[in-house]
C-alpha positions in Angstrom: -40.0 -72.0 -39.5 -39.4 -73.2 -35.9 -43.1 -73.1 -35.0 -43.9 -75.5 -38.0 -41.2 -77.9 -36.8 -42.6 -77.9 -33.3 -46.1 -78.4 -34.7 -44.9 -81.4 -36.8 -43.1 -83.0 -33.9 -46.1 -82.4 -31.7 -48.4 -84.2 -34.2 -46.1 -87.2 -34.3 -46.1 -87.3 -30.6 -49.9 -87.3 -30.4 -50.1 -90.1 -33.0 -47.6 -92.1 -31.1 -49.6 -91.7 -27.9 -52.8 -92.8 -29.7 -51.1 -95.8 -31.2 -49.7 -96.7 -27.8 -53.1 -96.4 -26.2 -54.7 -98.6 -28.8 -51.9 -101.2 -28.4 -52.3 -101.0 -24.6 -56.0 -101.4 -24.9 -55.6 -104.4 -27.2 -53.1 -106.0 -24.9 -55.3 -105.4 -21.9 -58.2 -107.0 -23.8 -56.2 -110.1 -24.6 -57.1 -113.1 -22.5 -56.5 -116.8 -22.3 -59.1 -119.6 -22.8 -58.4 -123.1 -21.6 -60.1 -126.1 -23.3 -60.5 -128.9 -20.6 -61.1 -132.6 -20.8 -64.5 -133.3 -22.3 -64.5 -130.1 -24.3 -63.5 -128.8 -27.7 -63.0 -125.3 -28.9 -64.6 -123.6 -31.9 -62.5 -120.7 -33.1 -63.9 -117.6 -34.7 -61.9 -114.7 -36.3 -63.6 -111.6 -37.6 -66.8 -113.5 -37.8 -65.4 -116.4 -39.7 -65.8 -119.8 -37.9 -62.9 -122.3 -38.3 -63.6 -125.7 -39.8 -61.3 -127.5 -37.3 -62.1 -127.9 -33.6 -59.5 -127.0 -31.0 -58.2 -129.7 -28.8 -57.5 -129.6 -25.1 -55.1 -126.8 -24.0 -54.7 -123.0 -23.5 -55.5 -120.5 -26.3 -55.1 -116.7 -26.5 -58.1 -114.8 -27.5 -58.8 -111.2 -28.5 -62.2 -109.6 -29.2 -63.1 -109.7 -32.9 -59.6 -110.8 -33.9 -59.7 -114.3 -32.3 -62.5 -115.8 -30.2 -62.8 -119.3 -28.9 -66.0 -121.0 -27.8 -65.9 -124.0 -25.5 -68.2 -126.9 -26.4 -69.3 -129.8 -24.1 -68.7 -133.2 -25.7 -69.3 -135.2 -22.5 -72.3 -137.4 -22.0 -75.4 -135.3 -21.5 -79.0 -136.0 -20.5 -82.2 -134.4 -21.5 -85.5 -135.3 -19.7 -88.8 -135.0 -21.4 -92.3 -135.2 -19.8 -95.1 -135.6 -22.2 -98.9 -136.4 -22.4 -99.4 -138.5 -25.5 -102.4 -140.4 -26.9 -102.3 -144.2 -27.2 -103.7 -146.0 -30.2 -107.1 -146.1 -28.4 -107.0 -142.4 -27.9 -106.3 -142.5 -24.1 -103.9 -140.0 -22.8 -100.8 -141.5 -21.2 -98.1 -139.6 -19.2 -94.6 -140.5 -20.1 -91.2 -139.5 -18.6 -88.3 -140.1 -21.0 -84.6 -139.5 -20.9 -82.2 -139.1 -23.8 -78.5 -139.8 -23.2 -76.3 -138.3 -26.0 -73.0 -136.7 -26.9 -71.9 -134.1 -29.4 -69.4 -135.4 -31.9 -66.2 -133.3 -31.3 -65.3 -133.1 -35.0 -68.9 -131.9 -35.8 -68.9 -128.9 -33.4 -67.7 -126.3 -36.0 -70.3 -127.5 -38.5 -73.1 -127.4 -35.8 -72.0 -123.9 -34.9 -72.2 -122.8 -38.5 -75.5 -124.4 -39.4 -77.4 -124.5 -36.2 -75.8 -122.3 -33.6 -75.0 -122.7 -30.0 -78.6 -123.5 -29.1 -78.4 -127.0 -30.7 -80.4 -128.5 -27.8 -83.4 -126.3 -28.4 -83.2 -126.4 -32.2 -82.2 -130.1 -32.8 -82.2 -132.4 -29.8 -85.4 -131.5 -27.9 -87.7 -131.2 -31.0 -86.6 -134.6 -32.3 -87.0 -136.2 -28.8 -90.5 -134.8 -28.5 -91.5 -136.0 -31.9 -90.1 -139.5 -31.2 -92.1 -139.8 -28.0 -95.3 -138.6 -29.7 -95.0 -140.7 -32.9 -93.8 -143.9 -31.4 -96.1 -144.1 -28.4 -99.2 -143.3 -30.5 -98.9 -146.7 -32.2 -99.3 -148.7 -29.0 -102.2 -149.7 -26.8 -102.1 -148.7 -23.2 -101.6 -152.2 -21.9 -98.5 -152.6 -24.1 -97.1 -149.2 -23.0 -97.6 -150.3 -19.4 -96.0 -153.8 -19.9 -92.3 -154.1 -19.4 -91.7 -155.7 -22.8 -93.7 -153.0 -24.5 -91.7 -150.3 -22.8 -88.5 -151.8 -23.9 -89.8 -152.0 -27.5 -90.9 -148.4 -27.4 -87.5 -147.2 -26.1 -85.7 -149.1 -28.8 -87.9 -147.7 -31.5 -87.4 -144.2 -30.2 -83.6 -144.7 -30.1 -83.6 -145.9 -33.7 -85.6 -142.9 -34.8 -83.3 -140.4 -33.0 -80.1 -142.1 -34.3 -81.5 -141.8 -37.9 -82.3 -138.1 -37.5 -79.5 -136.8 -35.1 -76.4 -138.8 -36.2 -76.1 -137.1 -39.6 -76.3 -133.7 -37.7 -73.4 -134.5 -35.4 -75.3 -135.8 -32.3 -74.5 -139.4 -31.1 -77.4 -141.1 -29.4 -76.2 -143.3 -26.5 -79.5 -144.5 -25.1 -83.2 -143.8 -24.5 -84.8 -144.5 -21.1 -88.5 -144.6 -20.2 -88.4 -143.7 -16.5 -92.1 -143.6 -15.7 -95.5 -144.2 -17.3 -98.7 -142.6 -15.8 -101.8 -144.5 -16.9 -105.3 -143.1 -17.2 -107.2 -143.4 -14.0 -109.9 -145.7 -15.5 -107.3 -148.0 -17.0 -105.3 -148.1 -13.9 -108.3 -149.1 -11.8 -109.1 -151.9 -14.3 -105.5 -153.2 -14.2 -105.6 -153.2 -10.4 -108.9 -155.1 -10.3 -107.5 -157.6 -12.8 -104.4 -158.1 -10.8 -106.4 -158.6 -7.7 -108.6 -161.2 -9.4 -105.6 -163.0 -10.8 -104.0 -163.1 -7.4 -107.2 -164.5 -5.8 -107.4 -167.2 -8.6 -103.8 -168.1 -8.0 -104.4 -168.4 -4.3 -107.4 -170.7 -5.0 -105.3 -172.9 -7.3 -102.6 -173.1 -4.7 -105.1 -174.2 -2.1 -106.6 -176.8 -4.4 -103.2 -178.2 -5.2 -102.4 -178.3 -1.5 -105.7 -180.1 -0.8 -104.9 -182.7 -3.5 -101.4 -183.3 -2.1 -102.9 -183.7 1.4 -105.5 -186.2 0.1 -102.8 -188.1 -1.7 -100.7 -188.3 1.5 -103.7 -189.6 3.5 -104.5 -192.2 0.8 -100.8 -193.3 0.9 -100.9 -193.6 4.7 -104.2 -195.6 4.6 -102.8 -197.9 1.9 -99.6 -198.4 4.0 -101.6 -199.2 7.1 -103.8 -201.7 5.3 -100.8 -203.3 3.7 -99.1 -203.5 7.1 -102.3 -205.2 8.6 -102.3 -207.7 5.8 -98.7 -208.6 6.4 -99.3 -208.9 10.2 -102.3 -211.1 9.7 -100.4 -213.3 7.3 -97.5 -213.8 9.6 -99.3 -214.3 13.0 -99.6 -217.9 14.3 -100.7 -219.5 17.6 -97.2 -220.4 18.7 -96.0 -216.9 17.9 -98.9 -215.3 19.8 -98.1 -217.5 22.8 -94.5 -216.4 22.6 -95.5 -212.7 22.6 -97.8 -213.4 25.6 -94.9 -214.9 27.6 -92.6 -212.0 26.6 -95.1 -209.5 27.8 -95.6 -211.3 31.1 -91.8 -211.5 31.6 -91.7 -207.7 31.7 -93.9 -207.7 34.8 -91.9 -208.2 38.0 -94.9 -209.6 39.8 -95.3 -212.5 37.5 -93.4 -215.8 37.7 -93.9 -218.2 34.9 -93.8 -221.9 35.9 -94.5 -224.5 33.3 -97.7 -226.3 34.4 -100.2 -228.4 32.7 -102.5 -225.4 32.2 -99.5 -223.2 31.2 -100.8 -220.5 33.6 -98.4 -218.1 35.3 -98.1 -217.7 39.0 -98.3 -214.1 40.4 -96.2 -213.0 43.3 -98.1 -211.5 46.2 -98.1 -207.7 45.9 -97.2 -206.0 49.1 
């Protein structure tokens, strides 16, 4: 009888030890996740993803029982480099950037329907498709022009908003950073710009020559007018007066009224 009692108590002790070890292992596996500013948490328990995102703060997690994923909801940028054909069939290099944010309340839904790799599954494919489809409708000269680039960026933004907003991605802006033109077209543009600059320089020189000619004509007309005025106002008494004024400035001349009205010069020593 006593051996059976000892065996029963020993079995209870072993089970207690096992339960204690499991509890200790569970406690040791328990950790804490902190959701920071610009993040939300997506909770998962036994494979079931919660419909509500977790706000900023600390959360206890335990494998399988409760897991928390941190999702970035800050402003993000994706850069895309593509070689796309223009409407003429010429290949144009294009560097584009997409600025976007994940809608915090949509993170659990994205996690369920798309997964954590939403960039590779959603954002990047739509960005590439926008670059290819929009640019292909423009001629190279319009892609290169500033106004054309703005129009392309706006159309790409509209396309991405239409396709990404319903899926929880907020499109902030689309930027075209650089356009690499085909070598042949680039050379023709440079030649055209050089010709335009040369023609502009010639127009400037022509305008300057016209202005210089107008100035010379104005000067000549002014001088002729002045001569006419002088001739009209000159008289014999006035000329005689000017002659006397000129002689008076000479220290070697003494004017004495005589019958001939001739001045008397001092002897010069």
